[in-house]
C-alpha positions as CSV (number, residue, x, y, z in Angstrom):
1,M,-12.0,0.6,-21.7
2,S,-11.1,2.4,-24.7
3,R,-8.0,2.1,-25.7
4,E,-7.9,4.9,-28.7
5,F,-6.2,8.4,-27.6
6,S,-8.3,11.0,-27.1
7,E,-7.3,14.4,-29.3
8,A,-6.0,16.2,-26.4
9,E,-3.8,12.8,-25.6
10,R,-3.2,12.8,-28.9
11,R,-1.9,16.5,-29.4
12,G,-0.2,16.0,-26.2
13,V,2.0,12.9,-27.7
14,Y,2.7,15.3,-30.8
15,R,3.7,18.3,-28.8
16,A,6.3,16.7,-26.5
17,I,8.0,15.3,-30.4
18,Y,8.2,19.0,-31.5
19,E,9.3,20.8,-29.0
20,R,11.6,18.1,-27.6
21,R,15.2,20.2,-27.7
22,D,18.7,19.3,-27.3
23,V,19.4,21.6,-24.3
24,R,22.4,23.2,-23.3
25,A,22.8,26.5,-21.7
26,D,19.6,27.2,-20.2
27,F,19.4,24.7,-17.2
28,I,18.2,26.8,-14.0
29,E,19.4,25.4,-10.3
30,K,16.2,23.2,-9.4
31,P,17.0,19.9,-8.3
32,V,15.0,17.2,-10.1
33,P,12.7,15.7,-7.3
34,D,13.3,11.5,-7.2
35,D,10.0,10.8,-8.4
36,V,10.2,12.6,-11.5
37,L,13.6,11.3,-12.4
38,G,12.2,7.9,-11.8
39,R,9.5,8.5,-14.4
40,I,11.5,9.0,-17.0
41,L,14.1,6.1,-16.7
42,D,10.6,4.1,-16.7
43,A,9.8,5.6,-19.7
44,A,13.2,4.7,-20.9
45,H,12.7,1.5,-20.1
46,H,9.1,0.8,-21.8
47,A,11.0,1.8,-24.9
48,P,11.3,-1.3,-28.0
49,S,13.8,-3.2,-27.9
50,V,14.7,-6.5,-30.3
51,G,13.9,-9.7,-29.3
52,F,12.9,-7.7,-25.8
53,M,16.6,-8.4,-25.1
54,Q,16.7,-4.5,-22.8
55,P,20.3,-3.8,-23.3
56,W,20.4,-1.1,-21.2
57,D,21.9,0.3,-18.1
58,F,21.4,3.6,-16.5
59,I,24.1,5.8,-14.6
60,V,22.6,8.6,-12.8
61,I,25.0,10.8,-12.3
62,R,24.8,13.8,-9.5
63,D,28.1,14.1,-7.4
64,E,29.8,17.6,-8.5
65,R,33.0,15.8,-8.3
66,V,32.2,13.2,-11.3
67,R,30.6,15.7,-13.4
68,A,33.8,17.9,-13.0
69,A,36.1,14.8,-14.1
70,V,33.5,14.2,-17.0
71,H,33.3,17.9,-18.0
72,D,37.4,18.3,-18.0
73,N,37.1,15.1,-20.5
74,F,34.7,17.2,-22.6
75,A,37.1,20.0,-22.4
76,R,39.5,18.3,-23.8
77,A,37.6,16.3,-26.3
78,N,36.2,19.6,-27.5
79,R,39.4,21.3,-28.4
80,E,40.4,18.7,-30.5
81,A,36.8,18.2,-32.2
82,S,37.1,21.9,-33.3
83,R,40.7,21.7,-35.2
84,I,38.3,20.7,-38.2
85,Y,36.9,23.6,-38.7
86,S,38.1,26.8,-40.1
87,G,37.0,30.5,-40.5
88,E,33.7,31.7,-39.9
89,R,32.6,28.0,-39.4
90,L,35.5,27.8,-36.7
91,A,34.3,30.8,-34.9
92,L,30.1,29.8,-35.2
93,Y,31.6,26.6,-33.6
94,A,33.6,28.4,-30.5
95,D,30.5,30.2,-29.4
96,L,28.3,27.3,-29.7
97,K,27.5,25.8,-26.3
98,L,27.4,22.3,-26.6
99,E,27.1,20.4,-23.2
100,G,25.6,21.5,-19.7
101,I,27.3,18.7,-17.8
102,L,28.0,21.7,-14.6
103,R,24.7,23.3,-14.8
104,A,22.5,20.4,-15.3
105,P,21.1,19.0,-11.9
106,V,21.4,15.5,-13.0
107,N,24.0,13.3,-15.8
108,I,22.7,10.2,-17.3
109,C,25.3,7.8,-18.8
110,V,23.0,5.0,-21.1
111,T,24.9,2.0,-21.9
112,C,24.4,-1.2,-24.2
113,D,25.7,-4.6,-23.0
114,R,26.0,-6.4,-26.3
115,T,26.7,-9.6,-24.6
116,R,23.3,-9.8,-23.2
117,T,21.5,-12.5,-23.4
118,R,18.3,-11.8,-22.5
119,G,15.7,-12.1,-25.7
120,H,17.8,-15.5,-26.9
121,G,18.8,-14.1,-30.2
122,L,15.7,-12.9,-31.4
123,G,16.2,-10.6,-34.3
124,R,19.7,-10.3,-34.1
125,Q,21.6,-13.1,-35.8
126,S,21.4,-11.0,-39.6
127,S,21.4,-7.8,-38.1
128,P,23.2,-7.6,-34.7
129,E,23.8,-4.0,-34.3
130,T,20.0,-3.8,-33.2
131,D,20.5,-3.8,-29.8
132,L,22.9,-0.6,-30.0
133,Y,19.2,0.5,-31.9
134,S,17.2,-0.7,-29.2
135,T,19.1,1.4,-26.9
136,V,18.9,4.5,-28.6
137,C,15.0,4.0,-28.8
138,A,15.2,4.4,-24.8
139,I,17.2,7.6,-24.6
140,E,14.6,9.0,-27.3
141,N,11.7,7.6,-24.6
142,L,13.3,9.3,-22.1
143,W,13.8,12.5,-24.0
144,L,9.9,12.9,-24.6
145,A,9.2,11.4,-20.9
146,A,11.4,14.5,-20.2
147,R,9.8,17.1,-22.2
148,A,6.2,16.1,-20.8
149,E,7.9,16.7,-17.1
150,S,9.1,19.9,-18.5
151,L,12.9,18.6,-18.3
152,G,15.2,20.1,-20.7
153,V,17.9,17.1,-22.1
154,G,21.2,17.6,-23.6
155,W,23.1,14.9,-25.5
156,V,26.7,15.4,-24.9
157,S,28.7,13.2,-27.7
158,I,32.5,14.9,-27.8
159,L,33.9,13.1,-25.3
160,E,36.8,11.0,-24.5
161,F,34.6,7.5,-24.2
162,E,37.2,5.0,-22.6
163,E,37.8,7.2,-20.7
164,L,34.7,7.8,-19.4
165,K,34.4,4.5,-19.4
166,S,37.2,4.4,-17.0
167,L,35.6,7.5,-15.4
168,L,32.1,5.6,-14.4
169,Q,33.7,1.9,-13.8
170,I,31.8,0.6,-16.6
171,P,33.0,-2.6,-17.9
172,S,35.3,-2.8,-20.9
173,H,32.5,-5.2,-22.7
174,V,29.8,-2.4,-22.1
175,T,29.6,0.4,-24.8
176,V,28.5,4.1,-24.3
177,V,25.6,5.1,-26.3
178,A,24.9,8.4,-25.0
179,Y,25.9,11.0,-21.9
180,L,22.9,13.2,-21.0
181,C,22.2,16.8,-19.3
182,A,19.0,16.8,-17.6
183,G,17.6,19.3,-15.9
184,Y,14.3,22.0,-15.5
185,V,15.4,25.1,-18.0
186,S,14.6,29.1,-18.4
187,D,12.4,28.0,-21.3
188,F,12.0,25.7,-25.0
189,S,13.2,27.8,-27.8
190,P,10.7,27.2,-30.1
191,R,13.5,26.5,-32.5
192,P,16.0,24.1,-32.5
193,D,19.1,25.8,-30.9
194,L,21.6,24.9,-33.6
195,E,18.9,25.8,-36.7
196,R,18.5,29.1,-34.4
197,R,22.7,30.1,-34.9
198,G,22.3,29.4,-38.3
199,W,24.5,26.1,-37.6
200,E,22.3,24.0,-39.7
201,G,18.7,23.8,-41.3
202,R,15.9,21.3,-41.3
203,E,15.5,19.6,-44.5
204,D,12.3,19.2,-46.5
205,L,10.6,16.0,-45.8
206,A,9.2,15.8,-49.4
207,R,12.6,15.3,-50.3
208,L,13.3,12.3,-48.0
209,V,10.1,10.3,-49.0
210,H,10.6,8.0,-51.5
211,F,7.9,5.4,-53.1
212,D,8.8,1.9,-53.5
213,S,12.4,2.4,-54.4
214,W,15.4,4.6,-53.7
215,D,15.0,5.9,-57.2
216,S,11.4,6.7,-57.0
217,Q,10.9,10.4,-55.6
218,D,8.3,12.7,-56.3
219,E,8.1,15.9,-54.2
220,D,4.7,17.0,-55.1
221,R,2.9,13.8,-54.4
222,A,5.1,13.4,-51.3
223,G,3.9,16.9,-49.9
224,K,0.6,16.1,-50.2
225,L,1.4,13.5,-47.3
226,F,1.7,16.2,-44.8
227,V,-0.3,19.4,-43.6
228,L,0.8,22.2,-42.0
229,R,1.3,22.1,-37.6
230,N,-0.6,24.6,-35.7
231,D,2.8,25.4,-33.9
């Protein structure tokens, strides 16, 4: 059996990457079936992890009361976060939809147990934070699998995390890495919402590529590495 991807399979992978969106406001009232939820969690569980330590856990939250409490947490944290902005930027910030905690039918809290002994410390002696990086890889796997399942995912980072840990009864030694909202959506925007709303634009990749050392940048050379996609 060939282990190579067909052209259609390869395009599917890249499509999921390019069409993945951080969804906040477009969730629809359609439940996520258990088999679909199971597939995206299994995709997350098959992420790479340093030393094969698998430091992640996933808390699936469907209970409306729990989600309401998390939303209250977000609202307080969001008010505090808005204080660093002023003028037009504050007005734009206030107009952004930054979470889908109540609209999304499923919330998923992804954690990292930094005391987990699986992997026997392999690869972590000089870089112990790789357990956190591994957990982020699991989140990306989940996100791409969700897009392939036509599910939107939004990452809620504006939270008071110690309070969240208490609410979800997460042990004190466990780190919350992400709080995600997941569900079917009315549409996937062709552009990221923050780009579309004028908050920030995508950097030119050619400006971010270095050759052999940090000081060696050549945008013309880097530009030749990339070809235009057929969107």
